[in-house]
Chimera marker file (.cmm) of the C-alpha trace (Angstrom):
<marker_set name="trace">
<marker id="1" x="72.921" y="98.345" z="105.812" r="1" g="1" b="0" radius="0.5"/>
<marker id="2" x="74.291" y="101.501" z="107.420" r="1" g="1" b="0" radius="0.5"/>
<marker id="3" x="75.016" y="104.551" z="105.341" r="1" g="1" b="0" radius="0.5"/>
<marker id="4" x="78.186" y="106.616" z="105.671" r="1" g="1" b="0" radius="0.5"/>
<marker id="5" x="76.326" y="109.474" z="107.348" r="1" g="1" b="0" radius="0.5"/>
<marker id="6" x="74.962" y="107.144" z="110.050" r="1" g="1" b="0" radius="0.5"/>
<marker id="7" x="78.421" y="106.370" z="111.454" r="1" g="1" b="0" radius="0.5"/>
<marker id="8" x="79.863" y="108.911" z="113.844" r="1" g="1" b="0" radius="0.5"/>
<marker id="9" x="83.026" y="110.614" z="112.661" r="1" g="1" b="0" radius="0.5"/>
<marker id="10" x="86.139" y="110.913" z="114.779" r="1" g="1" b="0" radius="0.5"/>
<marker id="11" x="87.959" y="114.201" z="114.265" r="1" g="1" b="0" radius="0.5"/>
<marker id="12" x="91.464" y="115.155" z="115.239" r="1" g="1" b="0" radius="0.5"/>
<marker id="13" x="91.404" y="116.474" z="118.782" r="1" g="1" b="0" radius="0.5"/>
<marker id="14" x="93.603" y="119.057" z="120.432" r="1" g="1" b="0" radius="0.5"/>
<marker id="15" x="96.774" y="117.033" z="119.912" r="1" g="1" b="0" radius="0.5"/>
<marker id="16" x="96.312" y="115.071" z="123.121" r="1" g="1" b="0" radius="0.5"/>
<marker id="17" x="96.950" y="111.472" z="122.009" r="1" g="1" b="0" radius="0.5"/>
<marker id="18" x="95.285" y="109.996" z="125.108" r="1" g="1" b="0" radius="0.5"/>
<marker id="19" x="92.046" y="111.944" z="124.570" r="1" g="1" b="0" radius="0.5"/>
<marker id="20" x="92.105" y="111.314" z="120.832" r="1" g="1" b="0" radius="0.5"/>
<marker id="21" x="92.502" y="107.536" z="121.093" r="1" g="1" b="0" radius="0.5"/>
<marker id="22" x="89.928" y="107.372" z="123.891" r="1" g="1" b="0" radius="0.5"/>
<marker id="23" x="87.370" y="109.297" z="121.812" r="1" g="1" b="0" radius="0.5"/>
<marker id="24" x="88.070" y="107.162" z="118.742" r="1" g="1" b="0" radius="0.5"/>
<marker id="25" x="87.704" y="103.965" z="120.799" r="1" g="1" b="0" radius="0.5"/>
<marker id="26" x="84.388" y="105.130" z="122.250" r="1" g="1" b="0" radius="0.5"/>
<marker id="27" x="83.067" y="106.042" z="118.802" r="1" g="1" b="0" radius="0.5"/>
<marker id="28" x="84.134" y="102.687" z="117.316" r="1" g="1" b="0" radius="0.5"/>
<marker id="29" x="82.675" y="100.697" z="120.215" r="1" g="1" b="0" radius="0.5"/>
<marker id="30" x="79.392" y="102.629" z="120.066" r="1" g="1" b="0" radius="0.5"/>
<marker id="31" x="79.100" y="101.815" z="116.347" r="1" g="1" b="0" radius="0.5"/>
<marker id="32" x="79.755" y="98.108" z="117.032" r="1" g="1" b="0" radius="0.5"/>
<marker id="33" x="77.184" y="98.008" z="119.829" r="1" g="1" b="0" radius="0.5"/>
<marker id="34" x="74.563" y="99.814" z="117.689" r="1" g="1" b="0" radius="0.5"/>
<marker id="35" x="74.940" y="97.490" z="114.703" r="1" g="1" b="0" radius="0.5"/>
<marker id="36" x="72.474" y="94.607" z="114.524" r="1" g="1" b="0" radius="0.5"/>
<marker id="37" x="73.812" y="91.335" z="113.160" r="1" g="1" b="0" radius="0.5"/>
<marker id="38" x="70.292" y="89.992" z="112.614" r="1" g="1" b="0" radius="0.5"/>
<marker id="39" x="69.636" y="92.757" z="110.080" r="1" g="1" b="0" radius="0.5"/>
<marker id="40" x="72.966" y="92.765" z="108.265" r="1" g="1" b="0" radius="0.5"/>
<marker id="41" x="76.612" y="91.801" z="108.534" r="1" g="1" b="0" radius="0.5"/>
<marker id="42" x="77.501" y="94.521" z="105.994" r="1" g="1" b="0" radius="0.5"/>
<marker id="43" x="77.150" y="97.219" z="108.644" r="1" g="1" b="0" radius="0.5"/>
<marker id="44" x="80.024" y="95.635" z="110.574" r="1" g="1" b="0" radius="0.5"/>
<marker id="45" x="82.152" y="95.617" z="107.414" r="1" g="1" b="0" radius="0.5"/>
<marker id="46" x="81.418" y="99.330" z="106.952" r="1" g="1" b="0" radius="0.5"/>
<marker id="47" x="82.549" y="99.970" z="110.528" r="1" g="1" b="0" radius="0.5"/>
<marker id="48" x="85.718" y="97.991" z="109.856" r="1" g="1" b="0" radius="0.5"/>
<marker id="49" x="86.385" y="99.989" z="106.670" r="1" g="1" b="0" radius="0.5"/>
<marker id="50" x="85.802" y="103.301" z="108.423" r="1" g="1" b="0" radius="0.5"/>
<marker id="51" x="87.860" y="102.753" z="111.583" r="1" g="1" b="0" radius="0.5"/>
<marker id="52" x="90.697" y="100.410" z="110.627" r="1" g="1" b="0" radius="0.5"/>
<marker id="53" x="93.888" y="101.466" z="108.821" r="1" g="1" b="0" radius="0.5"/>
<marker id="54" x="94.711" y="99.855" z="105.485" r="1" g="1" b="0" radius="0.5"/>
<marker id="55" x="97.861" y="98.355" z="107.034" r="1" g="1" b="0" radius="0.5"/>
<marker id="56" x="96.189" y="97.168" z="110.276" r="1" g="1" b="0" radius="0.5"/>
<marker id="57" x="97.796" y="94.243" z="112.133" r="1" g="1" b="0" radius="0.5"/>
<marker id="58" x="95.518" y="91.746" z="113.918" r="1" g="1" b="0" radius="0.5"/>
<marker id="59" x="96.660" y="88.929" z="116.201" r="1" g="1" b="0" radius="0.5"/>
<marker id="60" x="95.381" y="86.415" z="118.748" r="1" g="1" b="0" radius="0.5"/>
<marker id="61" x="97.142" y="84.851" z="121.691" r="1" g="1" b="0" radius="0.5"/>
<marker id="62" x="96.431" y="81.334" z="120.384" r="1" g="1" b="0" radius="0.5"/>
<marker id="63" x="97.882" y="81.928" z="116.909" r="1" g="1" b="0" radius="0.5"/>
<marker id="64" x="101.505" y="82.629" z="116.031" r="1" g="1" b="0" radius="0.5"/>
<marker id="65" x="100.479" y="84.525" z="112.889" r="1" g="1" b="0" radius="0.5"/>
<marker id="66" x="99.814" y="88.252" z="112.767" r="1" g="1" b="0" radius="0.5"/>
<marker id="67" x="97.473" y="89.125" z="109.919" r="1" g="1" b="0" radius="0.5"/>
<marker id="68" x="98.587" y="92.296" z="108.172" r="1" g="1" b="0" radius="0.5"/>
<marker id="69" x="96.454" y="94.494" z="105.961" r="1" g="1" b="0" radius="0.5"/>
<marker id="70" x="92.762" y="95.219" z="105.765" r="1" g="1" b="0" radius="0.5"/>
<marker id="71" x="92.340" y="92.998" z="102.700" r="1" g="1" b="0" radius="0.5"/>
<marker id="72" x="93.751" y="89.973" z="104.582" r="1" g="1" b="0" radius="0.5"/>
<marker id="73" x="91.732" y="90.654" z="107.761" r="1" g="1" b="0" radius="0.5"/>
<marker id="74" x="88.375" y="91.122" z="105.981" r="1" g="1" b="0" radius="0.5"/>
<marker id="75" x="87.900" y="87.382" z="105.105" r="1" g="1" b="0" radius="0.5"/>
<marker id="76" x="88.405" y="86.416" z="108.770" r="1" g="1" b="0" radius="0.5"/>
<marker id="77" x="85.857" y="89.001" z="109.841" r="1" g="1" b="0" radius="0.5"/>
<marker id="78" x="83.427" y="87.830" z="107.174" r="1" g="1" b="0" radius="0.5"/>
<marker id="79" x="83.821" y="84.177" z="108.255" r="1" g="1" b="0" radius="0.5"/>
<marker id="80" x="82.838" y="85.246" z="111.773" r="1" g="1" b="0" radius="0.5"/>
<marker id="81" x="79.957" y="87.565" z="110.842" r="1" g="1" b="0" radius="0.5"/>
<marker id="82" x="78.150" y="85.753" z="108.037" r="1" g="1" b="0" radius="0.5"/>
<marker id="83" x="77.187" y="82.613" z="110.018" r="1" g="1" b="0" radius="0.5"/>
<marker id="84" x="76.040" y="84.787" z="112.927" r="1" g="1" b="0" radius="0.5"/>
<marker id="85" x="73.872" y="86.831" z="110.595" r="1" g="1" b="0" radius="0.5"/>
<marker id="86" x="72.266" y="83.726" z="109.062" r="1" g="1" b="0" radius="0.5"/>
<marker id="87" x="71.656" y="82.089" z="112.460" r="1" g="1" b="0" radius="0.5"/>
<marker id="88" x="70.138" y="85.298" z="113.851" r="1" g="1" b="0" radius="0.5"/>
<marker id="89" x="68.047" y="86.308" z="110.832" r="1" g="1" b="0" radius="0.5"/>
<marker id="90" x="66.923" y="82.901" z="109.594" r="1" g="1" b="0" radius="0.5"/>
<marker id="91" x="67.200" y="80.531" z="112.559" r="1" g="1" b="0" radius="0.5"/>
<marker id="92" x="66.064" y="82.742" z="115.429" r="1" g="1" b="0" radius="0.5"/>
<marker id="93" x="69.316" y="82.841" z="117.408" r="1" g="1" b="0" radius="0.5"/>
<marker id="94" x="69.365" y="85.784" z="119.807" r="1" g="1" b="0" radius="0.5"/>
<marker id="95" x="72.709" y="87.579" z="120.005" r="1" g="1" b="0" radius="0.5"/>
<marker id="96" x="73.609" y="90.167" z="122.635" r="1" g="1" b="0" radius="0.5"/>
<marker id="97" x="76.924" y="92.044" z="122.648" r="1" g="1" b="0" radius="0.5"/>
<marker id="98" x="78.318" y="93.716" z="125.769" r="1" g="1" b="0" radius="0.5"/>
<marker id="99" x="81.394" y="95.832" z="126.326" r="1" g="1" b="0" radius="0.5"/>
<marker id="100" x="83.394" y="96.700" z="129.414" r="1" g="1" b="0" radius="0.5"/>
<marker id="101" x="86.064" y="99.332" z="128.978" r="1" g="1" b="0" radius="0.5"/>
<marker id="102" x="89.276" y="98.501" z="130.814" r="1" g="1" b="0" radius="0.5"/>
<marker id="103" x="91.168" y="101.505" z="132.248" r="1" g="1" b="0" radius="0.5"/>
<marker id="104" x="94.616" y="102.161" z="130.828" r="1" g="1" b="0" radius="0.5"/>
<marker id="105" x="97.262" y="104.810" z="131.187" r="1" g="1" b="0" radius="0.5"/>
<marker id="106" x="99.024" y="104.888" z="127.825" r="1" g="1" b="0" radius="0.5"/>
<marker id="107" x="98.222" y="107.134" z="124.888" r="1" g="1" b="0" radius="0.5"/>
<marker id="108" x="97.170" y="105.528" z="121.615" r="1" g="1" b="0" radius="0.5"/>
<marker id="109" x="96.399" y="102.163" z="123.202" r="1" g="1" b="0" radius="0.5"/>
<marker id="110" x="92.980" y="101.053" z="124.433" r="1" g="1" b="0" radius="0.5"/>
<marker id="111" x="91.776" y="97.956" z="126.282" r="1" g="1" b="0" radius="0.5"/>
<marker id="112" x="88.302" y="96.448" z="126.425" r="1" g="1" b="0" radius="0.5"/>
<marker id="113" x="86.482" y="93.290" z="127.428" r="1" g="1" b="0" radius="0.5"/>
<marker id="114" x="83.879" y="91.889" z="125.054" r="1" g="1" b="0" radius="0.5"/>
<marker id="115" x="81.097" y="89.422" z="125.700" r="1" g="1" b="0" radius="0.5"/>
<marker id="116" x="78.661" y="87.876" z="123.245" r="1" g="1" b="0" radius="0.5"/>
<marker id="117" x="75.683" y="85.935" z="124.573" r="1" g="1" b="0" radius="0.5"/>
<marker id="118" x="74.042" y="83.517" z="122.148" r="1" g="1" b="0" radius="0.5"/>
<marker id="119" x="70.588" y="82.292" z="123.151" r="1" g="1" b="0" radius="0.5"/>
<marker id="120" x="68.871" y="79.534" z="121.207" r="1" g="1" b="0" radius="0.5"/>
<marker id="121" x="65.151" y="79.391" z="120.508" r="1" g="1" b="0" radius="0.5"/>
<marker id="122" x="64.648" y="77.070" z="123.498" r="1" g="1" b="0" radius="0.5"/>
<marker id="123" x="66.568" y="79.345" z="125.888" r="1" g="1" b="0" radius="0.5"/>
<marker id="124" x="69.864" y="77.439" z="125.922" r="1" g="1" b="0" radius="0.5"/>
<marker id="125" x="72.788" y="79.845" z="126.139" r="1" g="1" b="0" radius="0.5"/>
<marker id="126" x="76.461" y="80.028" z="125.193" r="1" g="1" b="0" radius="0.5"/>
<marker id="127" x="78.706" y="82.978" z="126.032" r="1" g="1" b="0" radius="0.5"/>
<marker id="128" x="82.016" y="83.980" z="124.484" r="1" g="1" b="0" radius="0.5"/>
<marker id="129" x="84.313" y="86.414" z="126.297" r="1" g="1" b="0" radius="0.5"/>
<marker id="130" x="87.648" y="87.935" z="125.314" r="1" g="1" b="0" radius="0.5"/>
<marker id="131" x="89.839" y="90.996" z="125.754" r="1" g="1" b="0" radius="0.5"/>
<marker id="132" x="90.954" y="93.363" z="123.020" r="1" g="1" b="0" radius="0.5"/>
<marker id="133" x="93.923" y="95.701" z="122.900" r="1" g="1" b="0" radius="0.5"/>
<marker id="134" x="93.861" y="98.289" z="120.121" r="1" g="1" b="0" radius="0.5"/>
<marker id="135" x="96.652" y="100.542" z="118.951" r="1" g="1" b="0" radius="0.5"/>
<marker id="136" x="95.553" y="103.818" z="117.407" r="1" g="1" b="0" radius="0.5"/>
<marker id="137" x="97.086" y="106.317" z="114.997" r="1" g="1" b="0" radius="0.5"/>
<marker id="138" x="94.809" y="109.353" z="114.881" r="1" g="1" b="0" radius="0.5"/>
<marker id="139" x="91.290" y="107.919" z="114.349" r="1" g="1" b="0" radius="0.5"/>
<marker id="140" x="92.357" y="104.580" z="112.837" r="1" g="1" b="0" radius="0.5"/>
<marker id="141" x="93.084" y="101.239" z="114.452" r="1" g="1" b="0" radius="0.5"/>
<marker id="142" x="96.575" y="100.152" z="113.398" r="1" g="1" b="0" radius="0.5"/>
<marker id="143" x="96.875" y="97.144" z="115.702" r="1" g="1" b="0" radius="0.5"/>
<marker id="144" x="94.348" y="94.835" z="117.383" r="1" g="1" b="0" radius="0.5"/>
<marker id="145" x="95.173" y="91.890" z="119.634" r="1" g="1" b="0" radius="0.5"/>
<marker id="146" x="92.631" y="89.439" z="121.105" r="1" g="1" b="0" radius="0.5"/>
<marker id="147" x="93.406" y="87.405" z="124.222" r="1" g="1" b="0" radius="0.5"/>
<marker id="148" x="91.818" y="85.707" z="127.224" r="1" g="1" b="0" radius="0.5"/>
<marker id="149" x="89.197" y="83.829" z="125.194" r="1" g="1" b="0" radius="0.5"/>
<marker id="150" x="86.651" y="81.989" z="127.307" r="1" g="1" b="0" radius="0.5"/>
<marker id="151" x="83.521" y="80.025" z="126.443" r="1" g="1" b="0" radius="0.5"/>
<marker id="152" x="80.806" y="79.639" z="129.058" r="1" g="1" b="0" radius="0.5"/>
<marker id="153" x="78.271" y="76.931" z="128.331" r="1" g="1" b="0" radius="0.5"/>
<marker id="154" x="78.402" y="74.322" z="125.643" r="1" g="1" b="0" radius="0.5"/>
<marker id="155" x="78.153" y="75.132" z="121.965" r="1" g="1" b="0" radius="0.5"/>
<marker id="156" x="74.664" y="75.556" z="120.606" r="1" g="1" b="0" radius="0.5"/>
<marker id="157" x="73.399" y="72.848" z="118.263" r="1" g="1" b="0" radius="0.5"/>
<marker id="158" x="70.784" y="72.556" z="115.501" r="1" g="1" b="0" radius="0.5"/>
<marker id="159" x="68.236" y="71.915" z="118.265" r="1" g="1" b="0" radius="0.5"/>
<marker id="160" x="68.823" y="75.500" z="119.451" r="1" g="1" b="0" radius="0.5"/>
<marker id="161" x="67.966" y="76.949" z="116.040" r="1" g="1" b="0" radius="0.5"/>
<marker id="162" x="64.642" y="77.219" z="114.255" r="1" g="1" b="0" radius="0.5"/>
<marker id="163" x="65.067" y="76.270" z="110.599" r="1" g="1" b="0" radius="0.5"/>
<marker id="164" x="61.354" y="75.555" z="110.072" r="1" g="1" b="0" radius="0.5"/>
<link id1="1" id2="2" r="1" g="1" b="0" radius="0.2"/>
<link id1="2" id2="3" r="1" g="1" b="0" radius="0.2"/>
<link id1="3" id2="4" r="1" g="1" b="0" radius="0.2"/>
<link id1="4" id2="5" r="1" g="1" b="0" radius="0.2"/>
<link id1="5" id2="6" r="1" g="1" b="0" radius="0.2"/>
<link id1="6" id2="7" r="1" g="1" b="0" radius="0.2"/>
<link id1="7" id2="8" r="1" g="1" b="0" radius="0.2"/>
<link id1="8" id2="9" r="1" g="1" b="0" radius="0.2"/>
<link id1="9" id2="10" r="1" g="1" b="0" radius="0.2"/>
<link id1="10" id2="11" r="1" g="1" b="0" radius="0.2"/>
<link id1="11" id2="12" r="1" g="1" b="0" radius="0.2"/>
<link id1="12" id2="13" r="1" g="1" b="0" radius="0.2"/>
<link id1="13" id2="14" r="1" g="1" b="0" radius="0.2"/>
<link id1="14" id2="15" r="1" g="1" b="0" radius="0.2"/>
<link id1="15" id2="16" r="1" g="1" b="0" radius="0.2"/>
<link id1="16" id2="17" r="1" g="1" b="0" radius="0.2"/>
<link id1="17" id2="18" r="1" g="1" b="0" radius="0.2"/>
<link id1="18" id2="19" r="1" g="1" b="0" radius="0.2"/>
<link id1="19" id2="20" r="1" g="1" b="0" radius="0.2"/>
<link id1="20" id2="21" r="1" g="1" b="0" radius="0.2"/>
<link id1="21" id2="22" r="1" g="1" b="0" radius="0.2"/>
<link id1="22" id2="23" r="1" g="1" b="0" radius="0.2"/>
<link id1="23" id2="24" r="1" g="1" b="0" radius="0.2"/>
<link id1="24" id2="25" r="1" g="1" b="0" radius="0.2"/>
<link id1="25" id2="26" r="1" g="1" b="0" radius="0.2"/>
<link id1="26" id2="27" r="1" g="1" b="0" radius="0.2"/>
<link id1="27" id2="28" r="1" g="1" b="0" radius="0.2"/>
<link id1="28" id2="29" r="1" g="1" b="0" radius="0.2"/>
<link id1="29" id2="30" r="1" g="1" b="0" radius="0.2"/>
<link id1="30" id2="31" r="1" g="1" b="0" radius="0.2"/>
<link id1="31" id2="32" r="1" g="1" b="0" radius="0.2"/>
<link id1="32" id2="33" r="1" g="1" b="0" radius="0.2"/>
<link id1="33" id2="34" r="1" g="1" b="0" radius="0.2"/>
<link id1="34" id2="35" r="1" g="1" b="0" radius="0.2"/>
<link id1="35" id2="36" r="1" g="1" b="0" radius="0.2"/>
<link id1="36" id2="37" r="1" g="1" b="0" radius="0.2"/>
<link id1="37" id2="38" r="1" g="1" b="0" radius="0.2"/>
<link id1="38" id2="39" r="1" g="1" b="0" radius="0.2"/>
<link id1="39" id2="40" r="1" g="1" b="0" radius="0.2"/>
<link id1="40" id2="41" r="1" g="1" b="0" radius="0.2"/>
<link id1="41" id2="42" r="1" g="1" b="0" radius="0.2"/>
<link id1="42" id2="43" r="1" g="1" b="0" radius="0.2"/>
<link id1="43" id2="44" r="1" g="1" b="0" radius="0.2"/>
<link id1="44" id2="45" r="1" g="1" b="0" radius="0.2"/>
<link id1="45" id2="46" r="1" g="1" b="0" radius="0.2"/>
<link id1="46" id2="47" r="1" g="1" b="0" radius="0.2"/>
<link id1="47" id2="48" r="1" g="1" b="0" radius="0.2"/>
<link id1="48" id2="49" r="1" g="1" b="0" radius="0.2"/>
<link id1="49" id2="50" r="1" g="1" b="0" radius="0.2"/>
<link id1="50" id2="51" r="1" g="1" b="0" radius="0.2"/>
<link id1="51" id2="52" r="1" g="1" b="0" radius="0.2"/>
<link id1="52" id2="53" r="1" g="1" b="0" radius="0.2"/>
<link id1="53" id2="54" r="1" g="1" b="0" radius="0.2"/>
<link id1="54" id2="55" r="1" g="1" b="0" radius="0.2"/>
<link id1="55" id2="56" r="1" g="1" b="0" radius="0.2"/>
<link id1="56" id2="57" r="1" g="1" b="0" radius="0.2"/>
<link id1="57" id2="58" r="1" g="1" b="0" radius="0.2"/>
<link id1="58" id2="59" r="1" g="1" b="0" radius="0.2"/>
<link id1="59" id2="60" r="1" g="1" b="0" radius="0.2"/>
<link id1="60" id2="61" r="1" g="1" b="0" radius="0.2"/>
<link id1="61" id2="62" r="1" g="1" b="0" radius="0.2"/>
<link id1="62" id2="63" r="1" g="1" b="0" radius="0.2"/>
<link id1="63" id2="64" r="1" g="1" b="0" radius="0.2"/>
<link id1="64" id2="65" r="1" g="1" b="0" radius="0.2"/>
<link id1="65" id2="66" r="1" g="1" b="0" radius="0.2"/>
<link id1="66" id2="67" r="1" g="1" b="0" radius="0.2"/>
<link id1="67" id2="68" r="1" g="1" b="0" radius="0.2"/>
<link id1="68" id2="69" r="1" g="1" b="0" radius="0.2"/>
<link id1="69" id2="70" r="1" g="1" b="0" radius="0.2"/>
<link id1="70" id2="71" r="1" g="1" b="0" radius="0.2"/>
<link id1="71" id2="72" r="1" g="1" b="0" radius="0.2"/>
<link id1="72" id2="73" r="1" g="1" b="0" radius="0.2"/>
<link id1="73" id2="74" r="1" g="1" b="0" radius="0.2"/>
<link id1="74" id2="75" r="1" g="1" b="0" radius="0.2"/>
<link id1="75" id2="76" r="1" g="1" b="0" radius="0.2"/>
<link id1="76" id2="77" r="1" g="1" b="0" radius="0.2"/>
<link id1="77" id2="78" r="1" g="1" b="0" radius="0.2"/>
<link id1="78" id2="79" r="1" g="1" b="0" radius="0.2"/>
<link id1="79" id2="80" r="1" g="1" b="0" radius="0.2"/>
<link id1="80" id2="81" r="1" g="1" b="0" radius="0.2"/>
<link id1="81" id2="82" r="1" g="1" b="0" radius="0.2"/>
<link id1="82" id2="83" r="1" g="1" b="0" radius="0.2"/>
<link id1="83" id2="84" r="1" g="1" b="0" radius="0.2"/>
<link id1="84" id2="85" r="1" g="1" b="0" radius="0.2"/>
<link id1="85" id2="86" r="1" g="1" b="0" radius="0.2"/>
<link id1="86" id2="87" r="1" g="1" b="0" radius="0.2"/>
<link id1="87" id2="88" r="1" g="1" b="0" radius="0.2"/>
<link id1="88" id2="89" r="1" g="1" b="0" radius="0.2"/>
<link id1="89" id2="90" r="1" g="1" b="0" radius="0.2"/>
<link id1="90" id2="91" r="1" g="1" b="0" radius="0.2"/>
<link id1="91" id2="92" r="1" g="1" b="0" radius="0.2"/>
<link id1="92" id2="93" r="1" g="1" b="0" radius="0.2"/>
<link id1="93" id2="94" r="1" g="1" b="0" radius="0.2"/>
<link id1="94" id2="95" r="1" g="1" b="0" radius="0.2"/>
<link id1="95" id2="96" r="1" g="1" b="0" radius="0.2"/>
<link id1="96" id2="97" r="1" g="1" b="0" radius="0.2"/>
<link id1="97" id2="98" r="1" g="1" b="0" radius="0.2"/>
<link id1="98" id2="99" r="1" g="1" b="0" radius="0.2"/>
<link id1="99" id2="100" r="1" g="1" b="0" radius="0.2"/>
<link id1="100" id2="101" r="1" g="1" b="0" radius="0.2"/>
<link id1="101" id2="102" r="1" g="1" b="0" radius="0.2"/>
<link id1="102" id2="103" r="1" g="1" b="0" radius="0.2"/>
<link id1="103" id2="104" r="1" g="1" b="0" radius="0.2"/>
<link id1="104" id2="105" r="1" g="1" b="0" radius="0.2"/>
<link id1="105" id2="106" r="1" g="1" b="0" radius="0.2"/>
<link id1="106" id2="107" r="1" g="1" b="0" radius="0.2"/>
<link id1="107" id2="108" r="1" g="1" b="0" radius="0.2"/>
<link id1="108" id2="109" r="1" g="1" b="0" radius="0.2"/>
<link id1="109" id2="110" r="1" g="1" b="0" radius="0.2"/>
<link id1="110" id2="111" r="1" g="1" b="0" radius="0.2"/>
<link id1="111" id2="112" r="1" g="1" b="0" radius="0.2"/>
<link id1="112" id2="113" r="1" g="1" b="0" radius="0.2"/>
<link id1="113" id2="114" r="1" g="1" b="0" radius="0.2"/>
<link id1="114" id2="115" r="1" g="1" b="0" radius="0.2"/>
<link id1="115" id2="116" r="1" g="1" b="0" radius="0.2"/>
<link id1="116" id2="117" r="1" g="1" b="0" radius="0.2"/>
<link id1="117" id2="118" r="1" g="1" b="0" radius="0.2"/>
<link id1="118" id2="119" r="1" g="1" b="0" radius="0.2"/>
<link id1="119" id2="120" r="1" g="1" b="0" radius="0.2"/>
<link id1="120" id2="121" r="1" g="1" b="0" radius="0.2"/>
<link id1="121" id2="122" r="1" g="1" b="0" radius="0.2"/>
<link id1="122" id2="123" r="1" g="1" b="0" radius="0.2"/>
<link id1="123" id2="124" r="1" g="1" b="0" radius="0.2"/>
<link id1="124" id2="125" r="1" g="1" b="0" radius="0.2"/>
<link id1="125" id2="126" r="1" g="1" b="0" radius="0.2"/>
<link id1="126" id2="127" r="1" g="1" b="0" radius="0.2"/>
<link id1="127" id2="128" r="1" g="1" b="0" radius="0.2"/>
<link id1="128" id2="129" r="1" g="1" b="0" radius="0.2"/>
<link id1="129" id2="130" r="1" g="1" b="0" radius="0.2"/>
<link id1="130" id2="131" r="1" g="1" b="0" radius="0.2"/>
<link id1="131" id2="132" r="1" g="1" b="0" radius="0.2"/>
<link id1="132" id2="133" r="1" g="1" b="0" radius="0.2"/>
<link id1="133" id2="134" r="1" g="1" b="0" radius="0.2"/>
<link id1="134" id2="135" r="1" g="1" b="0" radius="0.2"/>
<link id1="135" id2="136" r="1" g="1" b="0" radius="0.2"/>
<link id1="136" id2="137" r="1" g="1" b="0" radius="0.2"/>
<link id1="137" id2="138" r="1" g="1" b="0" radius="0.2"/>
<link id1="138" id2="139" r="1" g="1" b="0" radius="0.2"/>
<link id1="139" id2="140" r="1" g="1" b="0" radius="0.2"/>
<link id1="140" id2="141" r="1" g="1" b="0" radius="0.2"/>
<link id1="141" id2="142" r="1" g="1" b="0" radius="0.2"/>
<link id1="142" id2="143" r="1" g="1" b="0" radius="0.2"/>
<link id1="143" id2="144" r="1" g="1" b="0" radius="0.2"/>
<link id1="144" id2="145" r="1" g="1" b="0" radius="0.2"/>
<link id1="145" id2="146" r="1" g="1" b="0" radius="0.2"/>
<link id1="146" id2="147" r="1" g="1" b="0" radius="0.2"/>
<link id1="147" id2="148" r="1" g="1" b="0" radius="0.2"/>
<link id1="148" id2="149" r="1" g="1" b="0" radius="0.2"/>
<link id1="149" id2="150" r="1" g="1" b="0" radius="0.2"/>
<link id1="150" id2="151" r="1" g="1" b="0" radius="0.2"/>
<link id1="151" id2="152" r="1" g="1" b="0" radius="0.2"/>
<link id1="152" id2="153" r="1" g="1" b="0" radius="0.2"/>
<link id1="153" id2="154" r="1" g="1" b="0" radius="0.2"/>
<link id1="154" id2="155" r="1" g="1" b="0" radius="0.2"/>
<link id1="155" id2="156" r="1" g="1" b="0" radius="0.2"/>
<link id1="156" id2="157" r="1" g="1" b="0" radius="0.2"/>
<link id1="157" id2="158" r="1" g="1" b="0" radius="0.2"/>
<link id1="158" id2="159" r="1" g="1" b="0" radius="0.2"/>
<link id1="159" id2="160" r="1" g="1" b="0" radius="0.2"/>
<link id1="160" id2="161" r="1" g="1" b="0" radius="0.2"/>
<link id1="161" id2="162" r="1" g="1" b="0" radius="0.2"/>
<link id1="162" id2="163" r="1" g="1" b="0" radius="0.2"/>
<link id1="163" id2="164" r="1" g="1" b="0" radius="0.2"/>
</marker_set>
């Protein structure tokens, strides 16, 4: 589990909203990429608590509902992270996260492409890709939208995990 002093802090910058949101985005993404799901899902929850506003709004292109508030978003995040942690720590699933920053020209809004590669114990692979748009207020995410979801390769099965 990460400690508060292990996460980089985003300070207010010189009033330039573009630079400030860019720096905050880079700090958040670096924390996500450094965290290791096989060791702990709690580190991701700490990142969420540190970087996301209490009144954050999260949406997906394939859902009409926007989830509002950190307390309502946390269960969705936990439902995503906990199974990954168990499959990586206990069942030997290898998980690799990659990020591609997407250029933008608006202050307080950032764009990125995410990719997670899941590799089973026998080498079979499944990849998930999606895009994220984040809205920033100072050093906090106030809005996050996920779109362009794509799965490459079939879902992994029990045969791809080592429960022995």
